[in-house]
Backbone of each chain as nested JSON, in Angstrom:
{
  "chains": [
    {"id": "A", "residues": [
      {"number": 1, "name": "MET", "atoms": {"N": [110.778, 107.674, 92.659], "CA": [110.292, 106.459, 93.436], "C": [109.132, 106.3, 92.252]}},
      {"number": 2, "name": "ALA", "atoms": {"N": [109.342, 104.761, 92.297], "CA": [108.912, 103.413, 91.598], "C": [108.003, 102.385, 91.717]}},
      {"number": 3, "name": "ARG", "atoms": {"N": [107.207, 102.403, 91.455], "CA": [106.47, 101.055, 91.585], "C": [106.956, 99.832, 90.903]}},
      {"number": 4, "name": "VAL", "atoms": {"N": [107.243, 98.407, 91.866], "CA": [107.361, 97.218, 91.196], "C": [105.777, 96.528, 91.758]}},
      {"number": 5, "name": "VAL", "atoms": {"N": [105.385, 95.74, 90.979], "CA": [104.515, 95.039, 91.029], "C": [105.152, 93.665, 91.204]}},
      {"number": 6, "name": "VAL", "atoms": {"N": [104.568, 92.897, 92.082], "CA": [104.876, 91.606, 92.537], "C": [103.931, 90.658, 92.111]}},
      {"number": 7, "name": "ASP", "atoms": {"N": [103.843, 89.649, 91.497], "CA": [101.759, 88.818, 91.515], "C": [102.386, 87.562, 92.126]}},
      {"number": 8, "name": "VAL", "atoms": {"N": [101.46, 86.886, 92.742], "CA": [102.203, 85.683, 93.436], "C": [100.74, 84.997, 93.059]}},
      {"number": 9, "name": "MET", "atoms": {"N": [100.751, 83.682, 92.418], "CA": [100.117, 82.736, 92.038], "C": [100.595, 81.377, 92.346]}},
      {"number": 10, "name": "LEU", "atoms": {"N": [99.221, 80.381, 92.782], "CA": [99.517, 79.086, 92.96], "C": [100.243, 78.397, 91.657]}},
      {"number": 11, "name": "LYS", "atoms": {"N": [101.225, 77.368, 91.947], "CA": [101.332, 77.042, 90.39], "C": [100.325, 75.948, 89.799]}},
      {"number": 12, "name": "PRO", "atoms": {"N": [100.349, 76.013, 88.903], "CA": [99.522, 75.709, 87.923], "C": [98.674, 73.964, 88.431]}},
      {"number": 13, "name": "GLU", "atoms": {"N": [99.64, 73.084, 89.008], "CA": [99.89, 71.755, 89.336], "C": [98.816, 71.724, 91.123]}},
      {"number": 14, "name": "ILE", "atoms": {"N": [99.227, 73.08, 91.68], "CA": [98.558, 72.798, 93.251], "C": [97.099, 73.655, 93.015]}},
      {"number": 15, "name": "LEU", "atoms": {"N": [96.591, 72.94, 93.565], "CA": [95.137, 73.132, 93.82], "C": [94.753, 74.258, 94.502]}},
      {"number": 16, "name": "ASP", "atoms": {"N": [93.72, 75.569, 93.905], "CA": [92.916, 76.208, 94.218], "C": [91.886, 76.579, 94.923]}},
      {"number": 17, "name": "PRO", "atoms": {"N": [91.72, 76.327, 96.266], "CA": [90.244, 76.3, 97.002], "C": [89.76, 77.718, 96.5]}},
      {"number": 18, "name": "GLN", "atoms": {"N": [90.394, 78.671, 96.849], "CA": [89.659, 79.928, 96.602], "C": [88.752, 80.491, 95.668]}},
      {"number": 19, "name": "GLY", "atoms": {"N": [90.152, 79.62, 94.39], "CA": [89.649, 80.439, 93.073], "C": [88.462, 79.418, 92.657]}},
      {"number": 20, "name": "GLN", "atoms": {"N": [88.672, 78.133, 92.928], "CA": [87.525, 76.845, 92.786], "C": [86.167, 77.856, 93.662]}},
      {"number": 21, "name": "ALA", "atoms": {"N": [86.083, 78.249, 94.617], "CA": [85.128, 79.0, 95.319], "C": [84.315, 79.779, 94.836]}},
      {"number": 22, "name": "VAL", "atoms": {"N": [85.215, 80.682, 94.067], "CA": [84.695, 81.503, 93.367], "C": [84.39, 81.094, 91.94]}},
      {"number": 23, "name": "ASN", "atoms": {"N": [84.635, 80.317, 91.485], "CA": [84.502, 79.213, 90.246], "C": [82.64, 78.947, 90.384]}},
      {"number": 24, "name": "ARG", "atoms": {"N": [82.787, 78.339, 91.556], "CA": [81.255, 77.815, 92.094], "C": [79.981, 78.623, 91.931]}},
      {"number": 25, "name": "ALA", "atoms": {"N": [80.393, 79.66, 92.588], "CA": [79.756, 80.764, 92.9], "C": [79.026, 81.406, 91.807]}},
      {"number": 26, "name": "LEU", "atoms": {"N": [79.534, 81.52, 90.806], "CA": [79.359, 81.931, 89.274], "C": [77.946, 81.553, 88.293]}},
      {"number": 27, "name": "PRO", "atoms": {"N": [77.883, 80.365, 88.441], "CA": [76.679, 80.375, 87.73], "C": [75.366, 80.538, 88.76]}},
      {"number": 28, "name": "ARG", "atoms": {"N": [75.519, 80.649, 89.972], "CA": [74.604, 80.931, 90.996], "C": [73.974, 82.43, 90.533]}},
      {"number": 29, "name": "LEU", "atoms": {"N": [74.819, 82.933, 90.233], "CA": [74.867, 84.135, 90.277], "C": [74.494, 84.943, 89.269]}},
      {"number": 30, "name": "GLY", "atoms": {"N": [74.518, 83.695, 88.221], "CA": [74.388, 84.103, 86.494], "C": [75.024, 84.229, 85.768]}},
      {"number": 31, "name": "PHE", "atoms": {"N": [76.445, 84.122, 86.102], "CA": [77.703, 84.528, 85.046], "C": [77.993, 83.216, 84.535]}},
      {"number": 32, "name": "ASP", "atoms": {"N": [78.079, 83.238, 83.446], "CA": [78.707, 82.224, 82.697], "C": [79.534, 82.463, 81.87]}},
      {"number": 33, "name": "GLY", "atoms": {"N": [80.107, 81.332, 80.86], "CA": [81.4, 82.104, 80.017], "C": [82.582, 81.759, 80.447]}},
      {"number": 34, "name": "ILE", "atoms": {"N": [82.676, 81.42, 81.786], "CA": [83.957, 81.285, 82.693], "C": [84.125, 79.867, 82.812]}},
      {"number": 35, "name": "VAL", "atoms": {"N": [85.539, 79.975, 82.454], "CA": [85.764, 78.363, 82.212], "C": [86.575, 78.292, 83.509]}},
      {"number": 36, "name": "ASP", "atoms": {"N": [87.528, 79.065, 83.95], "CA": [88.311, 78.871, 85.445], "C": [88.464, 80.356, 86.052]}},
      {"number": 37, "name": "VAL", "atoms": {"N": [88.913, 80.419, 87.25], "CA": [89.192, 81.246, 88.125], "C": [90.393, 80.924, 89.031]}},
      {"number": 38, "name": "ARG", "atoms": {"N": [91.492, 81.527, 89.011], "CA": [92.318, 81.504, 90.244], "C": [92.905, 82.528, 90.869]}},
      {"number": 39, "name": "GLN", "atoms": {"N": [92.892, 82.329, 91.953], "CA": [93.074, 83.502, 93.119], "C": [94.457, 83.648, 93.559]}},
      {"number": 40, "name": "GLY", "atoms": {"N": [95.029, 84.642, 93.504], "CA": [96.514, 84.751, 94.297], "C": [96.899, 86.257, 94.757]}},
      {"number": 41, "name": "LYS", "atoms": {"N": [97.787, 86.629, 94.943], "CA": [98.133, 88.044, 95.371], "C": [98.805, 88.525, 94.693]}},
      {"number": 42, "name": "ARG", "atoms": {"N": [98.621, 89.898, 94.938], "CA": [99.205, 91.363, 94.302], "C": [99.68, 91.935, 95.478]}},
      {"number": 43, "name": "PHE", "atoms": {"N": [101.087, 92.166, 95.455], "CA": [102.407, 93.405, 96.184], "C": [102.544, 94.174, 95.306]}},
      {"number": 44, "name": "GLU", "atoms": {"N": [102.371, 95.784, 95.607], "CA": [102.779, 96.661, 95.248], "C": [103.408, 97.537, 96.2]}},
      {"number": 45, "name": "VAL", "atoms": {"N": [104.792, 97.406, 95.706], "CA": [105.971, 97.551, 96.35], "C": [106.604, 99.151, 96.062]}},
      {"number": 46, "name": "GLU", "atoms": {"N": [106.584, 100.18, 96.516], "CA": [107.175, 101.282, 96.388], "C": [108.588, 101.7, 96.588]}},
      {"number": 47, "name": "LEU", "atoms": {"N": [109.524, 101.879, 95.78], "CA": [110.482, 101.841, 96.049], "C": [111.397, 102.982, 96.451]}},
      {"number": 48, "name": "GLU", "atoms": {"N": [112.473, 103.58, 97.028], "CA": [112.643, 104.938, 97.336], "C": [113.233, 105.718, 96.011]}},
      {"number": 49, "name": "GLY", "atoms": {"N": [114.287, 104.789, 95.616], "CA": [114.636, 105.114, 94.143], "C": [114.349, 104.381, 93.09]}},
      {"number": 50, "name": "PRO", "atoms": {"N": [114.987, 104.612, 91.612], "CA": [114.216, 104.045, 90.43], "C": [114.423, 102.455, 90.578]}},
      {"number": 51, "name": "ALA", "atoms": {"N": [113.389, 102.04, 89.599], "CA": [113.128, 100.397, 89.345], "C": [114.6, 100.114, 88.97]}},
      {"number": 52, "name": "ASP", "atoms": {"N": [115.341, 100.262, 88.851], "CA": [116.962, 99.37, 88.028], "C": [116.728, 98.086, 87.652]}},
      {"number": 53, "name": "GLU", "atoms": {"N": [117.909, 97.91, 87.436], "CA": [118.305, 96.151, 87.558], "C": [118.614, 95.855, 88.924]}},
      {"number": 54, "name": "ALA", "atoms": {"N": [119.277, 96.407, 89.627], "CA": [120.187, 95.977, 90.762], "C": [118.572, 96.115, 91.724]}},
      {"number": 55, "name": "ALA", "atoms": {"N": [117.859, 97.291, 91.633], "CA": [116.466, 96.952, 92.459], "C": [115.327, 96.356, 92.08]}},
      {"number": 56, "name": "LEU", "atoms": {"N": [115.572, 96.097, 91.034], "CA": [114.703, 94.771, 90.633], "C": [114.79, 93.201, 91.004]}},
      {"number": 57, "name": "ALA", "atoms": {"N": [116.43, 93.161, 90.723], "CA": [117.294, 92.061, 91.863], "C": [116.926, 91.677, 93.297]}},
      {"number": 58, "name": "ARG", "atoms": {"N": [116.895, 93.005, 93.856], "CA": [116.422, 92.947, 95.615], "C": [115.208, 92.41, 95.643]}},
      {"number": 59, "name": "VAL", "atoms": {"N": [113.97, 93.267, 95.09], "CA": [112.74, 93.141, 94.865], "C": [112.7, 91.233, 94.462]}},
      {"number": 60, "name": "ARG", "atoms": {"N": [112.933, 90.826, 93.543], "CA": [112.508, 89.359, 93.28], "C": [113.303, 88.459, 94.859]}},
      {"number": 61, "name": "GLU", "atoms": {"N": [114.677, 88.919, 95.356], "CA": [115.025, 88.128, 96.562], "C": [114.138, 88.431, 97.663]}},
      {"number": 62, "name": "MET", "atoms": {"N": [113.115, 89.168, 97.51], "CA": [112.274, 89.575, 98.424], "C": [110.852, 89.059, 98.311]}},
      {"number": 63, "name": "ALA", "atoms": {"N": [110.608, 89.074, 97.107], "CA": [109.482, 87.894, 97.121], "C": [109.688, 86.456, 96.868]}},
      {"number": 64, "name": "GLU", "atoms": {"N": [111.205, 85.714, 96.564], "CA": [111.77, 84.603, 97.386], "C": [111.83, 84.409, 98.695]}},
      {"number": 65, "name": "LYS", "atoms": {"N": [111.858, 85.042, 99.515], "CA": [112.035, 85.134, 100.645], "C": [110.955, 85.251, 101.527]}},
      {"number": 66, "name": "LEU", "atoms": {"N": [110.563, 86.308, 101.139], "CA": [108.953, 86.493, 101.907], "C": [107.596, 86.582, 101.539]}},
      {"number": 67, "name": "LEU", "atoms": {"N": [107.663, 87.164, 100.346], "CA": [106.499, 87.202, 99.399], "C": [105.429, 85.867, 98.712]}},
      {"number": 68, "name": "ALA", "atoms": {"N": [106.323, 84.893, 98.28], "CA": [106.072, 83.744, 97.961], "C": [106.611, 82.623, 98.486]}},
      {"number": 69, "name": "ASN", "atoms": {"N": [105.721, 81.702, 98.695], "CA": [106.255, 80.344, 99.162], "C": [106.739, 79.498, 98.031]}},
      {"number": 70, "name": "THR", "atoms": {"N": [107.922, 79.392, 97.363], "CA": [108.031, 79.274, 95.975], "C": [108.102, 77.188, 95.846]}},
      {"number": 71, "name": "VAL", "atoms": {"N": [107.715, 76.628, 97.14], "CA": [107.541, 74.979, 96.993], "C": [106.03, 75.084, 96.148]}},
      {"number": 72, "name": "ILE", "atoms": {"N": [104.992, 76.04, 96.665], "CA": [103.811, 75.616, 95.994], "C": [103.025, 77.358, 95.023]}},
      {"number": 73, "name": "GLU", "atoms": {"N": [104.068, 78.058, 95.299], "CA": [103.906, 79.152, 94.6], "C": [104.671, 80.118, 93.705]}},
      {"number": 74, "name": "GLU", "atoms": {"N": [104.338, 80.601, 92.498], "CA": [105.326, 81.189, 91.886], "C": [105.143, 82.621, 91.686]}},
      {"number": 75, "name": "PHE", "atoms": {"N": [105.995, 83.536, 91.281], "CA": [105.984, 84.739, 91.007], "C": [106.653, 85.584, 89.7]}},
      {"number": 76, "name": "ARG", "atoms": {"N": [105.975, 86.624, 89.554], "CA": [106.615, 87.211, 88.662], "C": [106.747, 88.995, 89.029]}},
      {"number": 77, "name": "VAL", "atoms": {"N": [107.332, 89.744, 88.836], "CA": [108.118, 90.906, 89.174], "C": [108.215, 91.607, 87.894]}},
      {"number": 78, "name": "ARG", "atoms": {"N": [107.588, 92.909, 87.978], "CA": [107.128, 93.791, 86.961], "C": [107.434, 95.171, 87.489]}},
      {"number": 79, "name": "VAL", "atoms": {"N": [107.898, 96.109, 86.5], "CA": [107.868, 97.558, 86.696], "C": [106.216, 97.978, 86.297]}},
      {"number": 80, "name": "GLU", "atoms": {"N": [105.651, 99.059, 87.353], "CA": [104.066, 99.315, 86.514], "C": [104.346, 100.908, 86.269]}},
      {"number": 81, "name": "GLY", "atoms": {"N": [103.941, 100.881, 84.56], "CA": [104.013, 102.412, 84.576], "C": [103.718, 103.608, 85.506]}}
    ]},
    {"id": "B", "residues": [
      {"number": 1, "name": "MET", "atoms": {"N": [89.805, 81.185, 73.681], "CA": [89.638, 81.278, 74.946], "C": [90.48, 82.901, 75.561]}},
      {"number": 2, "name": "ALA", "atoms": {"N": [90.422, 83.393, 76.473], "CA": [90.92, 84.904, 76.545], "C": [91.272, 84.915, 78.423]}},
      {"number": 3, "name": "ARG", "atoms": {"N": [92.043, 85.251, 78.607], "CA": [92.474, 85.808, 80.096], "C": [92.606, 87.257, 80.382]}},
      {"number": 4, "name": "VAL", "atoms": {"N": [91.278, 87.13, 81.53], "CA": [91.24, 88.274, 81.607], "C": [91.713, 88.467, 83.3]}},
      {"number": 5, "name": "VAL", "atoms": {"N": [92.152, 89.63, 83.75], "CA": [92.647, 89.92, 85.424], "C": [92.146, 90.847, 85.908]}},
      {"number": 6, "name": "VAL", "atoms": {"N": [91.66, 90.39, 87.576], "CA": [91.235, 91.607, 88.109], "C": [92.26, 91.764, 89.295]}},
      {"number": 7, "name": "ASP", "atoms": {"N": [92.59, 92.758, 89.501], "CA": [93.03, 93.309, 90.544], "C": [92.522, 94.024, 91.715]}},
      {"number": 8, "name": "VAL", "atoms": {"N": [92.498, 93.699, 92.814], "CA": [91.522, 93.883, 94.156], "C": [92.522, 94.728, 94.975]}},
      {"number": 9, "name": "MET", "atoms": {"N": [92.82, 95.801, 95.323], "CA": [93.567, 96.491, 96.186], "C": [92.571, 97.142, 97.365]}},
      {"number": 10, "name": "LEU", "atoms": {"N": [92.902, 96.629, 98.272], "CA": [92.534, 98.154, 99.302], "C": [92.577, 99.651, 98.965]}},
      {"number": 11, "name": "LYS", "atoms": {"N": [91.45, 100.301, 99.353], "CA": [91.71, 101.536, 98.698], "C": [92.4, 102.426, 99.615]}},
      {"number": 12, "name": "PRO", "atoms": {"N": [93.517, 103.817, 99.13], "CA": [94.883, 103.685, 99.503], "C": [94.219, 104.6, 101.039]}},
      {"number": 13, "name": "GLU", "atoms": {"N": [92.849, 105.186, 101.33], "CA": [92.859, 105.524, 102.796], "C": [92.451, 104.386, 103.491]}},
      {"number": 14, "name": "ILE", "atoms": {"N": [92.207, 103.379, 103.08], "CA": [92.333, 101.694, 104.402], "C": [93.442, 101.247, 104.56]}},
      {"number": 15, "name": "LEU", "atoms": {"N": [93.622, 101.2, 106.168], "CA": [94.759, 100.819, 106.877], "C": [94.902, 99.15, 106.032]}},
      {"number": 16, "name": "ASP", "atoms": {"N": [96.133, 98.819, 106.041], "CA": [96.415, 97.821, 105.198], "C": [97.562, 96.889, 106.281]}},
      {"number": 17, "name": "PRO", "atoms": {"N": [96.875, 95.985, 106.992], "CA": [97.625, 95.189, 108.354], "C": [98.543, 94.36, 107.048]}},
      {"number": 18, "name": "GLN", "atoms": {"N": [98.328, 93.66, 106.343], "CA": [99.462, 92.902, 105.401], "C": [100.62, 93.454, 104.856]}},
      {"number": 19, "name": "GLY", "atoms": {"N": [100.279, 94.406, 104.683], "CA": [101.082, 95.409, 103.721], "C": [101.859, 95.612, 104.742]}},
      {"number": 20, "name": "GLN", "atoms": {"N": [101.623, 96.123, 105.936], "CA": [102.42, 96.68, 106.933], "C": [103.632, 95.702, 107.795]}},
      {"number": 21, "name": "ALA", "atoms": {"N": [102.861, 94.646, 107.398], "CA": [103.599, 93.504, 108.345], "C": [104.666, 93.361, 107.556]}},
      {"number": 22, "name": "VAL", "atoms": {"N": [104.502, 92.878, 105.884], "CA": [105.396, 92.89, 105.199], "C": [106.677, 94.113, 105.487]}},
      {"number": 23, "name": "ASN", "atoms": {"N": [106.094, 95.404, 105.383], "CA": [106.937, 96.338, 105.519], "C": [107.693, 96.076, 106.503]}},
      {"number": 24, "name": "ARG", "atoms": {"N": [107.501, 95.755, 107.576], "CA": [107.94, 95.686, 108.618], "C": [108.857, 94.811, 108.935]}},
      {"number": 25, "name": "ALA", "atoms": {"N": [108.998, 93.542, 108.216], "CA": [109.734, 92.411, 108.28], "C": [110.935, 92.832, 107.018]}},
      {"number": 26, "name": "LEU", "atoms": {"N": [110.801, 93.623, 106.391], "CA": [112.065, 94.163, 105.379], "C": [113.115, 94.535, 105.833]}},
      {"number": 27, "name": "PRO", "atoms": {"N": [113.687, 95.36, 106.667], "CA": [114.531, 95.836, 107.444], "C": [115.117, 94.547, 108.319]}},
      {"number": 28, "name": "ARG", "atoms": {"N": [114.664, 93.513, 109.09], "CA": [115.276, 92.529, 109.422], "C": [115.534, 91.719, 108.54]}},
      {"number": 29, "name": "LEU", "atoms": {"N": [115.269, 91.576, 107.248], "CA": [115.84, 90.556, 106.985], "C": [116.711, 91.289, 105.897]}},
      {"number": 30, "name": "GLY", "atoms": {"N": [117.136, 92.685, 106.004], "CA": [118.326, 93.057, 105.164], "C": [117.974, 93.802, 103.935]}},
      {"number": 31, "name": "PHE", "atoms": {"N": [116.358, 94.274, 103.603], "CA": [115.892, 94.986, 102.318], "C": [115.898, 96.63, 102.705]}},
      {"number": 32, "name": "ASP", "atoms": {"N": [116.538, 97.414, 102.031], "CA": [116.285, 98.991, 102.602], "C": [115.948, 99.333, 101.224]}},
      {"number": 33, "name": "GLY", "atoms": {"N": [115.58, 100.771, 101.261], "CA": [115.391, 101.548, 100.227], "C": [113.622, 101.127, 99.704]}},
      {"number": 34, "name": "ILE", "atoms": {"N": [112.896, 100.542, 100.646], "CA": [111.721, 100.165, 100.237], "C": [110.519, 101.04, 101.044]}},
      {"number": 35, "name": "VAL", "atoms": {"N": [109.915, 101.772, 100.448], "CA": [109.21, 103.025, 101.004], "C": [107.737, 102.535, 101.716]}},
      {"number": 36, "name": "ASP", "atoms": {"N": [107.169, 101.588, 100.649], "CA": [105.555, 101.204, 101.425], "C": [105.459, 99.534, 100.645]}},
      {"number": 37, "name": "VAL", "atoms": {"N": [104.478, 98.757, 100.864], "CA": [104.429, 97.869, 100.368], "C": [102.787, 97.661, 100.795]}},
      {"number": 38, "name": "ARG", "atoms": {"N": [101.94, 97.285, 99.67], "CA": [100.549, 97.105, 99.765], "C": [100.081, 95.658, 99.374]}},
      {"number": 39, "name": "GLN", "atoms": {"N": [99.109, 94.914, 99.903], "CA": [98.973, 93.921, 99.683], "C": [97.465, 93.643, 98.958]}},
      {"number": 40, "name": "GLY", "atoms": {"N": [97.22, 93.016, 98.181], "CA": [96.016, 92.833, 97.337], "C": [95.86, 91.284, 97.082]}},
      {"number": 41, "name": "LYS", "atoms": {"N": [94.479, 91.18, 95.994], "CA": [94.575, 90.083, 95.487], "C": [94.602, 90.117, 94.008]}},
      {"number": 42, "name": "ARG", "atoms": {"N": [94.651, 89.302, 93.417], "CA": [95.377, 88.902, 91.775], "C": [93.92, 87.786, 91.405]}},
      {"number": 43, "name": "PHE", "atoms": {"N": [92.923, 88.173, 90.201], "CA": [92.226, 86.932, 90.234], "C": [92.463, 87.121, 88.748]}},
      {"number": 44, "name": "GLU", "atoms": {"N": [92.615, 85.534, 88.164], "CA": [93.058, 85.239, 86.913], "C": [91.748, 84.482, 86.748]}},
      {"number": 45, "name": "VAL", "atoms": {"N": [90.652, 85.348, 85.569], "CA": [89.379, 84.889, 84.896], "C": [90.05, 84.205, 83.463]}},
      {"number": 46, "name": "GLU", "atoms": {"N": [89.303, 82.928, 83.32], "CA": [89.496, 82.211, 81.871], "C": [88.091, 82.281, 81.352]}},
      {"number": 47, "name": "LEU", "atoms": {"N": [87.987, 83.047, 80.255], "CA": [86.839, 83.187, 79.548], "C": [86.72, 82.025, 78.636]}},
      {"number": 48, "name": "GLU", "atoms": {"N": [85.423, 81.695, 78.246], "CA": [85.207, 80.605, 77.201], "C": [85.475, 80.881, 75.895]}},
      {"number": 49, "name": "GLY", "atoms": {"N": [85.01, 82.651, 75.786], "CA": [84.89, 83.349, 74.25], "C": [85.988, 84.093, 74.264]}},
      {"number": 50, "name": "PRO", "atoms": {"N": [86.146, 85.39, 73.372], "CA": [87.381, 86.071, 73.553], "C": [86.753, 87.75, 74.4]}},
      {"number": 51, "name": "ALA", "atoms": {"N": [87.78, 88.499, 74.663], "CA": [87.83, 89.258, 75.51], "C": [86.736, 90.495, 75.036]}},
      {"number": 52, "name": "ASP", "atoms": {"N": [85.686, 90.601, 74.526], "CA": [85.143, 91.301, 73.761], "C": [84.525, 92.595, 75.226]}},
      {"number": 53, "name": "GLU", "atoms": {"N": [83.938, 93.594, 74.832], "CA": [83.231, 94.783, 75.661], "C": [82.459, 94.013, 76.003]}},
      {"number": 54, "name": "ALA", "atoms": {"N": [81.557, 93.355, 75.939], "CA": [80.49, 92.329, 76.706], "C": [81.118, 91.777, 77.425]}},
      {"number": 55, "name": "ALA", "atoms": {"N": [82.05, 90.831, 77.118], "CA": [82.796, 90.101, 78.167], "C": [83.713, 91.012, 79.501]}},
      {"number": 56, "name": "LEU", "atoms": {"N": [83.957, 91.763, 79.009], "CA": [84.68, 92.418, 80.166], "C": [83.391, 93.318, 81.489]}},
      {"number": 57, "name": "ALA", "atoms": {"N": [82.426, 93.773, 80.513], "CA": [81.314, 93.89, 81.44], "C": [80.953, 93.019, 82.344]}},
      {"number": 58, "name": "ARG", "atoms": {"N": [80.712, 91.793, 82.067], "CA": [80.154, 91.502, 82.787], "C": [81.13, 90.512, 83.712]}},
      {"number": 59, "name": "VAL", "atoms": {"N": [82.584, 90.84, 83.55], "CA": [83.731, 90.653, 84.499], "C": [83.64, 91.548, 85.433]}},
      {"number": 60, "name": "ARG", "atoms": {"N": [83.514, 93.055, 84.504], "CA": [83.599, 94.003, 86.047], "C": [82.454, 93.873, 86.622]}},
      {"number": 61, "name": "GLU", "atoms": {"N": [81.352, 93.27, 86.402], "CA": [79.746, 93.211, 87.361], "C": [80.201, 92.038, 88.446]}},
      {"number": 62, "name": "MET", "atoms": {"N": [80.974, 90.99, 87.37], "CA": [81.32, 89.96, 89.039], "C": [82.244, 90.43, 90.212]}},
      {"number": 63, "name": "ALA", "atoms": {"N": [83.143, 91.288, 89.481], "CA": [83.942, 91.958, 90.311], "C": [83.517, 92.629, 91.023]}},
      {"number": 64, "name": "GLU", "atoms": {"N": [82.556, 93.119, 90.552], "CA": [81.885, 94.371, 91.687], "C": [80.742, 93.2, 92.978]}},
      {"number": 65, "name": "LYS", "atoms": {"N": [80.557, 92.38, 92.423], "CA": [79.299, 91.758, 93.123], "C": [79.868, 90.443, 93.78]}},
      {"number": 66, "name": "LEU", "atoms": {"N": [81.28, 89.932, 93.758], "CA": [81.795, 88.665, 94.378], "C": [83.011, 88.738, 94.36]}},
      {"number": 67, "name": "LEU", "atoms": {"N": [84.177, 89.552, 93.907], "CA": [85.322, 89.56, 94.153], "C": [85.978, 90.29, 94.916]}},
      {"number": 68, "name": "ALA", "atoms": {"N": [85.535, 91.766, 95.209], "CA": [85.884, 92.448, 95.608], "C": [84.57, 93.026, 96.272]}},
      {"number": 69, "name": "ASN", "atoms": {"N": [85.202, 93.891, 97.729], "CA": [83.999, 94.453, 98.768], "C": [84.492, 96.29, 98.306]}},
      {"number": 70, "name": "THR", "atoms": {"N": [83.544, 96.737, 97.334], "CA": [83.724, 98.04, 96.73], "C": [83.683, 99.21, 98.231]}},
      {"number": 71, "name": "VAL", "atoms": {"N": [83.181, 98.881, 99.183], "CA": [83.007, 99.496, 100.164], "C": [84.394, 100.267, 100.82]}},
      {"number": 72, "name": "ILE", "atoms": {"N": [85.409, 99.253, 100.823], "CA": [87.121, 99.589, 101.469], "C": [87.774, 98.937, 99.98]}},
      {"number": 73, "name": "GLU", "atoms": {"N": [87.469, 98.346, 99.424], "CA": [88.551, 97.768, 97.921], "C": [87.859, 98.665, 96.671]}},
      {"number": 74, "name": "GLU", "atoms": {"N": [89.272, 98.493, 96.019], "CA": [88.982, 99.312, 94.503], "C": [89.352, 98.046, 93.826]}},
      {"number": 75, "name": "PHE", "atoms": {"N": [88.926, 97.951, 92.187], "CA": [89.432, 96.816, 91.396], "C": [89.914, 97.485, 90.192]}},
      {"number": 76, "name": "ARG", "atoms": {"N": [90.541, 96.632, 89.127], "CA": [90.755, 97.049, 87.657], "C": [90.604, 95.886, 87.318]}},
      {"number": 77, "name": "VAL", "atoms": {"N": [89.981, 95.786, 86.136], "CA": [89.73, 94.616, 85.271], "C": [90.955, 95.194, 84.05]}},
      {"number": 78, "name": "ARG", "atoms": {"N": [91.569, 94.004, 83.225], "CA": [92.139, 94.042, 82.164], "C": [92.725, 92.886, 81.299]}},
      {"number": 79, "name": "VAL", "atoms": {"N": [92.872, 92.783, 80.023], "CA": [93.135, 91.489, 79.535], "C": [94.427, 91.539, 79.786]}},
      {"number": 80, "name": "GLU", "atoms": {"N": [94.911, 90.087, 79.641], "CA": [96.263, 89.725, 79.613], "C": [96.591, 89.226, 78.254]}},
      {"number": 81, "name": "GLY", "atoms": {"N": [97.599, 90.003, 78.174], "CA": [97.952, 89.565, 76.594], "C": [98.342, 88.197, 76.334]}}
    ]}
  ]
}
């Protein structure tokens, strides 16, 4: 069994209100030195078999169809040690 | 400027309805060989300065106070290449 992680983030040119809300709350909470915060999604996908090229291709297809909205989001698939 | 990533996931013993929804949609979409999917959050935090121990300690505090609900969620802070 292998774990593959899919990170989904809004594209850089898309406004990220959740990240902005966090960013604006920071000074109030006494945190400085932080320039920007962006919030996205993380999916942990447990595969039945090994994380070989075929499995990763399937996960990429799944990310494209189901996990990310590729109009406004970008995603990255990676195997987690 | 350095980027620190905070991954926030529900604790393993906490029910994850979003992940389950994804998991149940997979066979319908023709994806098999996936045992489990869990959904969490990913925060990309851009620091003004370097990601040294002091900065990471601050981000950990920030995760604890603002980004994660530590009653039901666990988080991990790491520097991204």
